[in-house]
C-alpha positions as CSV (number, residue, x, y, z in Angstrom):
1,M,249.4,27.8,142.1
2,A,246.1,29.3,143.1
3,T,244.6,28.4,139.7
4,H,245.8,24.8,140.0
5,D,244.5,24.5,143.6
6,L,241.1,25.6,142.6
7,L,240.5,23.2,139.8
8,P,240.5,19.9,141.8
9,R,238.0,21.5,144.3
10,R,235.5,22.3,141.5
11,T,235.8,18.7,140.2
12,V,235.2,17.3,143.6
13,S,232.2,19.6,144.0
14,R,230.7,18.4,140.8
15,A,231.3,14.9,141.6
16,L,229.4,15.2,144.9
17,V,226.4,17.0,143.4
18,Q,225.8,14.7,140.4
19,P,224.9,11.4,142.3
20,L,222.0,13.1,144.2
21,P,219.5,12.6,141.5
22,I,220.3,9.0,141.2
23,R,219.9,8.3,145.0
24,R,216.5,10.1,144.7
25,R,215.5,7.7,141.7
26,K,216.5,4.8,143.8
27,R,214.4,5.8,146.7
28,F,211.5,6.5,144.5
29,R,211.8,2.9,142.9
30,R,212.0,1.4,146.3
31,L,209.0,3.3,147.5
32,R,207.1,2.3,144.4
33,R,207.8,-1.4,144.9
34,L,206.8,-1.2,148.5
35,L,203.6,0.5,147.5
36,W,202.9,-2.2,144.9
37,S,203.7,-4.9,147.4
38,L,201.3,-3.5,149.9
39,L,198.6,-3.0,147.3
40,I,199.0,-6.8,146.2
41,L,199.0,-7.9,149.9
42,G,195.9,-5.9,150.5
43,L,194.1,-7.4,147.6
44,I,195.1,-11.0,148.7
45,L,193.8,-10.4,152.2
46,V,190.5,-8.9,150.9
47,G,190.2,-11.9,148.6
48,A,190.9,-14.3,151.5
49,W,188.5,-12.6,153.7
50,I,185.7,-12.6,150.9
51,Y,186.4,-16.3,150.5
52,I,186.3,-16.9,154.3
53,L,183.0,-15.1,154.6
54,Q,181.2,-16.5,151.5
55,V,182.6,-20.1,151.5
56,Y,184.3,-21.0,154.8
57,A,182.1,-19.1,157.3
58,P,178.8,-20.5,156.4
59,G,179.9,-24.0,157.2
60,L,181.5,-22.9,160.4
61,R,178.3,-21.0,161.4
62,A,176.1,-24.1,160.6
63,E,178.4,-26.2,162.8
64,A,178.2,-23.7,165.5
65,R,174.6,-24.0,165.6
66,T,174.9,-27.6,166.7
67,V,176.6,-26.8,170.0
68,P,173.5,-26.4,172.2
69,G,172.3,-29.8,171.1
70,I,175.7,-31.3,171.8
71,V,175.9,-29.7,175.3
72,R,172.4,-31.0,176.2
73,A,173.2,-34.4,174.9
74,Q,176.3,-34.6,177.0
75,L,174.5,-33.5,180.1
76,A,171.8,-36.2,179.4
77,A,174.4,-38.8,179.0
78,H,175.7,-38.1,182.4
79,S,172.3,-37.7,183.9
80,A,173.0,-34.1,184.6
81,P,170.6,-31.2,184.3
82,Y,170.7,-28.2,182.1
83,V,170.3,-25.0,183.9
84,P,169.4,-21.5,182.4
85,L,171.7,-18.7,183.0
86,A,169.0,-16.9,185.2
87,Q,169.3,-19.8,187.6
88,I,173.0,-19.7,187.9
89,S,174.5,-17.5,190.7
90,P,175.9,-14.1,189.4
91,Y,179.0,-14.7,191.3
92,L,179.7,-17.9,189.2
93,R,179.0,-16.1,186.0
94,E,181.3,-13.1,187.1
95,A,184.0,-15.5,188.4
96,I,184.3,-17.6,185.0
97,V,184.5,-14.4,182.9
98,A,187.1,-12.9,185.3
99,V,189.4,-15.9,185.5
100,E,189.0,-17.4,181.9
101,D,188.1,-14.6,179.5
102,R,188.2,-11.2,181.0
103,R,187.6,-9.5,177.6
104,F,184.6,-11.7,177.0
105,Y,182.1,-9.0,176.5
106,S,184.2,-6.9,174.1
107,H,185.8,-9.4,171.6
108,P,184.1,-11.3,168.7
109,G,184.9,-14.8,170.0
110,V,188.5,-14.5,169.2
111,D,190.9,-12.3,171.3
112,P,194.4,-11.8,169.8
113,L,195.1,-9.2,172.8
114,G,194.3,-11.9,175.3
115,M,196.6,-14.5,173.6
116,V,199.5,-11.9,173.8
117,R,198.7,-11.1,177.5
118,A,198.4,-14.7,178.5
119,F,201.7,-15.5,176.7
120,W,203.4,-12.6,178.6
121,I,202.0,-13.5,182.0
122,N,203.0,-17.2,181.6
123,L,206.5,-16.2,180.3
124,T,207.1,-13.9,183.3
125,A,205.6,-16.1,185.9
126,E,207.0,-19.3,187.4
127,H,203.9,-21.3,186.6
128,V,201.4,-21.3,183.8
129,D,198.2,-19.7,185.0
130,Q,196.8,-17.9,182.0
131,G,195.1,-19.3,178.9
132,G,194.6,-17.4,175.9
133,S,191.4,-19.1,174.6
134,T,188.1,-17.2,174.8
135,L,185.0,-18.9,176.2
136,E,183.7,-19.4,172.7
137,E,186.9,-21.1,171.6
138,Q,186.9,-23.3,174.8
139,L,183.3,-24.2,174.0
140,A,184.1,-25.2,170.4
141,K,187.0,-27.2,171.5
142,R,184.9,-29.1,174.1
143,A,181.8,-29.6,172.0
144,I,183.2,-30.2,168.5
145,V,187.1,-30.2,168.1
146,H,188.0,-32.0,171.3
147,D,191.8,-32.3,170.3
148,D,193.2,-29.2,169.0
149,R,197.0,-29.8,169.2
150,S,197.4,-29.8,165.5
151,F,197.7,-26.5,163.5
152,H,194.6,-27.3,161.5
153,A,192.5,-28.1,164.5
154,K,193.6,-25.0,166.4
155,L,192.6,-22.9,163.3
156,K,189.2,-24.6,163.3
157,T,188.8,-23.9,167.0
158,I,189.4,-20.4,166.5
159,G,187.1,-20.2,163.5
160,L,184.4,-21.9,165.4
161,G,184.9,-19.5,168.3
162,W,184.2,-16.6,166.0
163,A,181.1,-18.4,164.4
164,I,179.8,-19.2,168.0
165,D,180.0,-15.6,168.8
166,Q,178.1,-14.6,165.6
167,E,175.4,-17.1,166.2
168,F,174.7,-16.7,169.8
169,S,174.4,-13.7,172.3
170,K,177.1,-13.4,175.0
171,A,174.5,-14.4,177.6
172,E,173.7,-17.6,175.5
173,V,177.4,-18.5,175.2
174,L,178.0,-18.0,178.9
175,E,175.1,-20.3,179.7
176,L,176.3,-22.9,177.3
177,Y,179.9,-22.7,178.7
178,L,178.7,-23.1,182.2
179,N,176.6,-26.1,181.4
180,D,179.1,-27.7,179.2
181,A,182.2,-27.4,181.5
182,Y,183.5,-30.3,183.5
183,Y,184.1,-29.5,187.2
184,G,185.7,-32.9,188.3
185,R,184.4,-35.7,190.4
186,G,181.9,-36.7,187.7
187,A,180.2,-33.3,187.7
188,Y,179.1,-32.1,184.4
189,G,177.6,-28.6,184.2
190,A,177.2,-26.0,186.9
191,A,174.1,-27.6,188.5
192,S,175.7,-30.8,189.1
193,A,179.0,-29.1,190.4
194,A,177.1,-27.0,192.9
195,R,175.3,-30.2,194.2
196,M,178.4,-32.3,194.2
197,Y,180.7,-29.9,196.1
198,F,178.5,-27.9,198.2
199,G,175.1,-29.7,198.3
200,T,173.2,-26.7,197.0
201,D,171.8,-25.5,193.7
202,A,173.6,-23.3,191.3
203,N,171.6,-20.3,192.0
204,H,172.5,-20.1,195.7
205,L,176.3,-20.4,195.6
206,S,178.1,-18.0,197.8
207,L,181.0,-15.8,196.6
208,G,183.6,-18.2,197.9
209,Q,181.8,-21.3,196.6
210,A,181.3,-19.8,193.2
211,A,185.0,-18.7,193.0
212,F,186.1,-22.3,193.8
213,L,183.8,-23.8,191.0
214,A,185.2,-21.2,188.6
215,A,188.7,-22.4,189.5
216,L,188.0,-26.1,188.5
217,P,187.6,-26.2,184.7
218,Q,191.4,-25.4,184.3
219,A,192.3,-28.8,185.7
220,P,189.0,-30.5,186.9
221,S,190.4,-34.0,187.5
222,V,193.5,-32.7,189.5
223,F,191.6,-30.0,191.5
224,G,188.4,-31.9,192.1
225,A,190.3,-34.9,193.5
226,A,192.0,-32.8,196.2
227,P,189.7,-29.7,196.8
228,T,191.8,-28.6,199.9
229,S,195.2,-28.9,198.2
230,P,197.5,-25.9,198.0
231,A,197.2,-25.8,194.2
232,I,193.4,-25.4,194.2
233,Q,193.6,-22.9,197.1
234,Q,196.0,-20.8,195.1
235,R,193.8,-21.0,191.9
236,W,190.8,-20.1,194.1
237,H,192.4,-17.0,195.4
238,T,193.5,-16.1,191.9
239,V,189.8,-16.2,190.9
240,L,188.9,-13.9,193.8
241,G,191.6,-11.4,192.9
242,D,190.5,-11.4,189.3
243,M,187.0,-10.6,190.3
244,V,188.2,-7.6,192.3
245,S,190.4,-6.4,189.4
246,Q,187.3,-6.7,187.1
247,G,185.2,-4.6,189.6
248,D,182.7,-7.5,190.2
249,V,183.2,-7.5,193.9
250,T,185.1,-5.4,196.5
251,A,188.3,-6.2,198.3
252,G,186.2,-6.5,201.6
253,Q,183.9,-9.1,200.1
254,V,186.9,-11.1,198.9
255,Q,188.6,-10.9,202.3
256,A,185.5,-12.1,204.0
257,A,185.1,-14.9,201.5
258,G,188.8,-15.8,201.9
259,N,188.5,-15.9,205.7
260,Q,185.7,-18.3,205.6
261,P,186.7,-22.0,205.0
262,L,184.7,-23.8,202.4
263,S,182.4,-26.6,203.7
264,F,182.3,-29.4,201.2
265,A,179.5,-31.9,200.8
266,F,181.8,-34.9,201.1
267,P,184.6,-35.8,203.4
268,T,188.0,-34.1,202.4
269,G,190.3,-35.7,205.2
């Protein structure tokens, strides 16, 4: 009885041990297929990147170089002056970056992290308040693409954003953006906006005035038509808060600006 009892156990033991090498071979084949797939994918990506740099990118960069002329022509068509960055209030420069593209000085014209962040904020908030486009992409859309609702147009906007960043310094991009932006009430460019809303030049804008102008490009026709509405007031305070979070101004400065009513150069009643 003892001998018969042991035989099945040995048989079961051998049955359990034998498949192990087979499982190892299967794992090895799967790993080998995965490595080959990754290698092929890597080669495809490298090839695509070389194609973009050698064939597609030169055309984009050539198109990007036309942006300054387009911006100046648009301002001339609306009898609006072009103003150098040095003649634009530091508050307005900081406000635009803080609310529209806080990673402006660290990305190459395209910011995937900014897109993800904007998507998350808009998903978790009750209203859409964040855009994922960089200043370069917004500049490309306004100056060249115009309507980027199609997939192809969106890709071109992204590509041109990168190309603009390659062709111009960050200071030049910011200057072009501030001059190209529409601020409502027929005001194209920072100089016209400062004169239209506050009767001053772009270099002498206060913190509160600069934050207000930076709030306008998101919806210029809506905000500009009703500059004292709750919507623009909320956006204005968002800009001021973003400037604090970016370290551009202190909470005390923002509190002082928020407590001082804005005085417009036209009737608002």
